C-alpha positions, 0 to 999 in steps of 0.5 A: 703483649710482649714477645716471649724471649726465644732460647738461645739456639741455632740452627744451620746446614740441610737435611733430605727428609726420608721418603714419605710414609704414605706414599711407600706404603701405596707404593708397594700396593699399587706396584704389587697390583699393577701389571708390569715392572714398577721402579720405586726409588727412596722408599722408607724402610721403616718398620711400618712400611716394612710391615706393608711389604710383609703382608703383600708377601704373605699374599703372594707378591714378590717384594724384593728386600726394601732399598733405595732403588727397587724393582716390583713385578706385578700381574694384579690380581692374578698374584694374590693367594690366600695367606697360609698364616695371619697377616702381621701389620705390627703398629701399622694402621695404613697396613691393616686397612689398606690391605683389608680392601685388597683382600677383599677385592681379591675374594681370599679369607685373612686375619690380620693382627698387629702389636697391642697399640694397633690391636686396639684401633678402631676397624668398623670404619672399614669394616662397614663399607667392605660389608655394604660391597659385599665382603664378611669383616669379623671383629671382636668386640672392642672393634679392633684386631684381630680382624678377619676379612672374607672377601666374595663377588663385591659390588658397586658402592656408594659411601658416606663417610662419617670421619674424613679419613684417607686410610678408609677411603683408600680401602674402598678404592683399592677393594674396588680395583682389585674386584673391578666394581665402581666406587664413590667416596664421600667424606666430610672434608678431603682428606690425604689424597695419595691413593687418588693421585697414584692411581691417576698417574698409573692410568686408572679412569678416576674422578675427583673433587672436593666432595667426592671420589670416583673410581669407575669399574675395570681398570688396570694399572699400568706400572710405577715409576716414582721417586718418593719424596721426604715426608711432610710428616717427618719434615714439619719436626725440623721445621718446628725446630728452626721455627722455635730457635734464635738463629740460623736457617734450614734447608730441607730437600724435596720435600712432598708438598701436597696440599692435603698435608701442608697444614702444619706449614701454613699454621707455622706461617700464620704464627709469623714463621718464615717458611718458602718453597724453592724449585718446586716440581710435580713427580709421579702425581705428587708435588715437591719443593725445598722447604727453607725455614728461617729462624727468629721470627717471633711466634703468636698462638692460632685458632686451628680447626674444621677443614685445617684438621685433615691436613695437619692430624699428624702434625697436631702434637706437634703443634701443641708443643710449639704453641708452649712457646708462642705468645698467647693461646694456641687452641685446636677443636674438631680433632676428636680423631686424635683419640683414636690414633697411636695413642690417645694423642690429645690427653697423652701430649697434654699430660706431658706438657703439664708434666714437664711445666708448660700450661696446657689444657685438654678438650673433648677434641682437642687443646690449648695451650698457653705460651709461656716460654717454659723450662722443661724438665722431666720424662716423656710417657710416649705410650709407643707413639712415634709422633709424641717421642718426635714432638717432645725430643724437638723440645728437648733439643732446646737449651735449658730443657731437661726432657728424658723419652721413655721410649726413644726406639718408637720413632724406627716406625716412621723416621729411624734416623730421627735422633742423628738427624735432630743432632746434626742441625741443632747446634748451641 
């Protein structure tokens, strides 16, 4: 089958990707639970990370204003106190689920609330392990927010999770850390491991393999000293932009290349893209490198499923968008978790692609996209989902496409400067 025609645009230059959102959340939480003064540089000052900072302040931790270089004074569990008002997590599932573990482990009572999107997201997945440890978690009938967590004298736990979720795993580990008990977490396949890496870098005794994580009891965290790497989920949009271009290259500086987060880059390479890592180093337990992405390579559709899904869960809508410009079919299965993200990302990405003129089909746990190199015109309904807005923003940068994003400001939860960076590196 002949390669599809490439749109006549180029990319050029380099950019520094904003700090990793997952690492930024955990840097705030773990610094608060450490003994001493932690130093955090390059934190992502997005709406979601601001939510975590706000909740920690409400729990009595003196988190300063988020800045390029900041110090956080932690005194462990002793600094935590019961909040006097609801804990507002905004749009951030990470804030709600991870800090539910902290509240439970500290023996506090708190009511977690969020925006309409977060309020619909499933919280029973953290209710079950926390109650197995001895906490009480009250949820409404639909299983989302508001969520009331009542901590207590927690006990050791061995928890086998139904789904591979870094948020569930981290909730249990942070509850155990704060309570001083032991926790073992097993999951169907390995999810993001930022929490384990950070706890180990701060001196915690933690054992990890491909099947399970064991945090030993009575751990004390040393202060953290970290420069937050660039977010690979944010870098993915520019990798896609360069991959779809006819000419040029992009250099993304200091991107996190933790192997539980780089599935999208591996998928692009399998499709035929050129992505090279340069100057790899390890900082604060995380692997960091520059990414050089060359344009102009022909792309072919691929099939993605199984253990690869957790490594690229947030980038799967973007993969669907790239698939519209790859020869053949791009198939994703085993990704039902996409239905309970900020939106039903399976339904939303397929419906938007079809409404714009692409060939896409919804599956129960994924999608099929048939590459036609389409000219796309219309309005994207984001459902307030930042990942959808940015994925279709990449397609909107292709000359000839006429795509309007209904809520471009929703990108602020993870990448406030996305639109300006996109305009800077794309050239006709």
